[in-house]
N, C-alpha and C positions, 0 to 999 in steps of 0.2 A: 502495498499500499504504498501510495506513497503521501508524505506528507505538506510536501511544498519544501522541506528541507527541515535538516535534524538539531537546525541550533535559533538562536532567535534571531541572530540577523539578516538571515538566508529568508525567514520567514519576513520580516521586515522590507526585502531588495524586493520581493514581489508584491509590493504595494510603490514604489518607485514608479513616478509618473502618474499616481494613481491619486486620488482623491481621500486625506486620511483628515483626521480630528486629531488634534494635541491636546492634551488636558494640562496644565499646570501646578506644581502645589498651591499656587495662589487665586486659586479659581476660578483664571480666566479659559479659553478653550480656543486655539487658533484651526478654523479649518482654510485647506487650501491643498497644493497639490506635490507633494513628496517630492523634492528635485533629489535629495544628498545628503547622506547622512556616515558618521564615524563610529568607529567602537566606541565611544562614549556617550552616545545619541544624541549627541549635536546636529541636528535637524537644519531642513534648508527646507521653506515651502515658497510654493510660484504662488501670485496670487491667491493670494492670502486673508483670510480674513478672521478679525479679533471679536468674539462672542463674550460675555459676562453676563451670568444671571440668564441665560437664555437670549440673552436681547443680541443683535448685532453691534456690535460699537463701533467699528471703523473699518474702512476694506484699507490692506497695505502694502498689499503687490508683492514682494519677494521680504520673509524676515529671514531671521538665524537664530533660532531657540538653542539655547544651554543644553544639552539633557541632564547636569543633575535640576534643572526647575521641572519637568515632565516627569505626570503618572502613569498618564496611560497614553498608547499612542492606538489610534484603531479604525478599519477602513469607514469611511459615511457614507 
């Protein structure tokens, strides 16, 4: 059975160029296309939107998110 890769980074790599939701420790959520990430899960999103308390706060374009601030990355 192919689970898409046995390592977390393999699974994350399958989401590259797809829309993901990234939740941060401070309660902010970013939604955008996953462009890049590294072993520290520092992440680059394109066409990103910032959401807080379920509300769209602003459209940001390309953003860099520090991996140590992320709690969850999931497909949108």
